Structures are given as C-alpha cells and as structure tokens.
C-alpha positions as CSV (number, residue, x, y, z in Angstrom):
1,X,-33.0,36.4,-1.8
2,X,-36.1,34.3,-1.8
3,X,-35.6,30.7,-0.7
4,X,-38.0,28.1,-2.1
5,X,-39.3,25.5,0.2
6,X,-39.9,21.9,-0.9
7,X,-43.3,22.0,0.6
8,X,-44.3,24.8,-1.8
9,X,-43.2,23.0,-5.0
10,X,-45.2,20.8,-7.3
11,X,-43.1,17.7,-7.3
12,X,-45.5,15.3,-8.9
13,X,-43.6,13.3,-11.5
14,X,-40.4,15.3,-11.0
15,X,-37.0,13.8,-10.4
16,X,-35.8,15.2,-7.0
17,X,-32.2,14.8,-5.8
18,X,-31.8,15.3,-2.1
19,X,-28.3,15.7,-0.6
20,X,-28.8,14.6,3.0
21,X,-26.4,14.2,5.9
22,X,-26.6,10.5,6.5
23,X,-23.1,10.3,7.8
24,X,-23.9,8.0,10.7
25,X,-21.5,6.0,12.9
26,X,-21.2,2.4,11.7
27,X,-19.3,-0.3,13.5
28,X,-19.0,-3.8,12.1
29,X,-21.6,-3.0,9.5
30,X,-24.2,-1.9,12.1
31,X,-25.4,1.6,12.6
32,X,-24.7,2.7,16.2
33,X,-26.8,6.0,16.1
34,X,-29.6,6.6,13.6
35,X,-30.3,10.2,14.6
36,X,-29.4,11.7,11.3
37,X,-31.5,9.1,9.4
38,X,-34.6,9.8,11.5
39,X,-34.0,13.5,11.1
40,X,-34.2,13.1,7.3
41,X,-37.4,11.1,7.3
42,X,-39.9,14.1,7.2
43,X,-38.1,15.5,4.1
44,X,-38.1,12.1,2.4
45,X,-41.7,11.3,3.2
46,X,-42.8,14.7,1.9
47,X,-41.1,14.2,-1.4
48,X,-42.7,10.7,-1.7
49,X,-46.1,12.1,-0.7
50,X,-45.9,14.7,-3.4
51,X,-45.3,12.0,-6.0
52,X,-41.6,12.7,-6.8
53,X,-39.1,10.2,-8.1
54,X,-36.7,10.6,-5.2
55,X,-32.9,10.1,-5.3
56,X,-31.0,10.6,-2.0
57,X,-27.3,10.8,-1.6
58,X,-24.9,11.5,1.3
59,X,-21.4,10.9,2.2
60,X,-20.2,8.4,4.8
61,X,-16.8,8.7,6.3
62,X,-13.8,9.8,4.1
63,X,-13.4,7.3,1.3
64,X,-10.8,7.7,-1.4
65,X,-12.4,9.2,-4.6
66,X,-12.9,6.6,-7.3
67,X,-12.6,3.7,-4.9
68,X,-15.5,1.6,-3.6
69,X,-15.1,-0.2,-0.2
70,X,-17.8,-2.0,1.8
71,X,-16.8,0.0,4.9
72,X,-17.6,3.3,3.2
73,X,-20.9,2.0,1.6
74,X,-24.3,3.4,2.5
75,X,-25.7,-0.2,2.4
76,X,-26.5,-0.1,6.2
77,X,-28.3,3.2,5.7
78,X,-30.3,1.8,2.8
79,X,-31.4,-1.2,4.9
80,X,-32.4,1.0,7.9
81,X,-34.3,3.5,5.6
82,X,-36.2,0.5,4.1
83,X,-37.2,-0.6,7.6
84,X,-38.2,3.0,8.7
85,X,-40.1,3.8,5.5
86,X,-41.7,0.3,5.2
87,X,-40.6,0.0,1.6
88,X,-37.6,-1.2,-0.3
89,X,-34.9,1.5,-0.7
90,X,-32.5,0.2,-3.4
91,X,-28.9,1.3,-3.1
92,X,-27.6,2.4,-6.5
93,X,-23.8,2.0,-6.8
94,X,-22.9,3.6,-10.1
95,X,-25.2,6.6,-10.5
96,X,-23.4,9.6,-11.8
97,X,-24.4,9.0,-15.5
98,X,-28.0,8.2,-14.8
99,X,-30.5,6.6,-12.4
100,X,-33.7,4.7,-13.0
101,X,-36.3,5.8,-10.5
102,X,-40.1,6.1,-10.8
103,X,-42.5,8.6,-9.2
104,X,-43.3,7.5,-5.7
105,X,-40.1,5.5,-5.5
106,X,-37.0,6.4,-3.4
107,X,-33.5,5.2,-4.1
108,X,-30.3,5.8,-2.1
109,X,-27.3,6.7,-4.3
110,X,-24.0,5.3,-3.1
111,X,-21.6,7.4,-1.1
112,X,-21.1,10.6,-3.1
113,X,-17.6,11.1,-1.8
114,X,-16.6,8.0,-3.8
115,X,-17.2,10.0,-7.0
116,X,-14.1,11.3,-8.8
117,X,-14.1,15.1,-8.6
118,X,-16.4,15.3,-5.5
119,X,-13.6,16.7,-3.3
120,X,-12.5,19.2,-5.8
121,X,-15.8,20.9,-6.7
122,X,-15.4,19.5,-10.2
123,X,-17.6,21.5,-12.6
124,X,-18.1,18.5,-15.0
125,X,-19.3,16.4,-12.0
126,X,-21.6,19.1,-10.9
127,X,-23.2,19.2,-14.3
128,X,-23.7,15.4,-14.2
129,X,-25.5,15.8,-10.8
130,X,-27.7,18.6,-12.2
131,X,-28.6,16.4,-15.2
132,X,-30.0,13.8,-12.9
133,X,-32.9,15.9,-11.5
134,X,-35.5,18.6,-12.0
135,X,-35.2,19.7,-8.4
136,X,-32.1,19.6,-6.1
137,X,-32.7,19.8,-2.3
138,X,-29.8,20.5,0.0
C-alpha cells in the first residue's frame, strides 16, 4: 500500500481536514502542557504554506456525545494556537454540517467527541466529515 504524504500533495485552494491529537491537560481553563500542540505545528504550518483552507479537529477529555460543556471545549487550545501561529484561530462550535474557511486560513473545530455518533463509528457522521474536505489528514 502506498501512503500519500501531505508534503507531496497540491493543497492550494483545497479544503483540508486534519485530525490532530490536541488532547492536552487543562486545569482551571489553563493548558498545563502544550507538548501536543507544539508537535502539531509543523503539519499545520505546512498546510497553510501550501495555500489550503485548513480545518483542525481533536478530542479533549471524554465529553458526553451531544453535550457541550466549557470544560471539554477546545477554546484554550484555539487561544494557544493563535499565539503560536501569530494569527487568529477561530473556534467553530457547530461544524458537522459545514464550515466557512478560506484558503490560507486555519480554524479549529470544536471537540469532535461532542458530536453525536463519534463514539459509535457512525457511518452517517463519517460521510458528513468527508463532505467537509477535499483532503483528510490523520
């Protein structure tokens, strides 16, 4: 099996969905270790440099599907990514049915484990994820 590398793809103008592991420890709304965030930076920067419209999602903790809570939100991660990338990284809360993102922009999609069906490998949810992008990076 041949594995495609993101570096080998023409991503200009393409919608790229990246499933990162940004499950960082958060205490009282503050990130206590950003190792996973900094490890993701080269991938995110490469997608931006290639002119992609970048959507990033991750899980954080073990939230109940279909229920949003501030403690399970990726808001602290979005804020830290904004600082590290030197650009605004909007956090998109309700994203399963569509996301507005432009080439050269990066948005962080709220905790994917909050989506109904995420824990059950729901085929309908998978199709919605696939419809969001031209390229999926895992």
